[in-house]
N, C-alpha and C positions, 0 to 999 in steps of 0.2 A: 598574508591574508588568511591562510588556512590556520595559522597559529591563533589569530583573533577569534575565529569561529570556535576552535577547541577551548579557548579560554572562556568564551561566553557559555559554552555548554557546561564546563566544569563549575563556573560560578553560579549557574542557574540552580534553583532549588526545585525546578519542575522535573517531571519524569519525561525522558526523551525516548521515543519509540524508533527503532531502526528497522524493524520488520514486523509483519502482522500476518496472521492466518485467519481466514473466515470462510463460512459457508454461504453460498448464494445460489439462487435459482435463476439461471440465465443461460441462453444458448452460447456455446463455446465461441463461435465466430464473433458474435456481438461483444462478448466479454473481452476477448483478446484484442479486438479493435479498440475498445475503450482503454485498455491497459497499455497497449503498445505505443511507445513514443510519448507517454505522459511525462510532464515535467517533474513530477514527484517520484516516479518509479525508476529504479535502477534495473531490477530484474523481477520476474514473476514466474510462477509455476501454477498450472491449472490441472487438477485431477478430476476426472469424471467419477461421480458417485452413483450413477444409475444408468440404465440402458437407454433412456429416453433423451439423453444429451441436455438435461435440464439442471440437475443439482450438481454443483461444483464445490470442491475444496480449493481455495485460492491462497497462495503464499506470496506475499509481496515484500521485497526489500526496497526500502526508500533510498534515494540518492543521498539525502542528508537526514540526520535525526529530526524527528517531528515531535513537537511538544504534545503530550498526551491530550491536552485540552482541545487540540485541533484535528486529531485523527478522524473523528466522526465526520467533521465538516469536509475534510479532504476526500475521504472515501465517498461521501455523498456527491461531491463535485465530480469525481472521476467516473462514478457508476451511473449517473443520471442519464 
């Protein structure tokens, strides 16, 4: 079954995203709660960028490659 997924990715002409980094204004506790255990996320790292615990630099590694067309929708779903 894993071979089928790899063949589909290879045959696809779309851009596949395996990880992403972004900035967000959100409390650490709330952010980590949304990221932890999410079906799309394998690992994540959160770095504080200010002293007020608001601005964060977030790095996410997806469990499976995600078509670039859907990254925005997936992030919106995760972080709402």
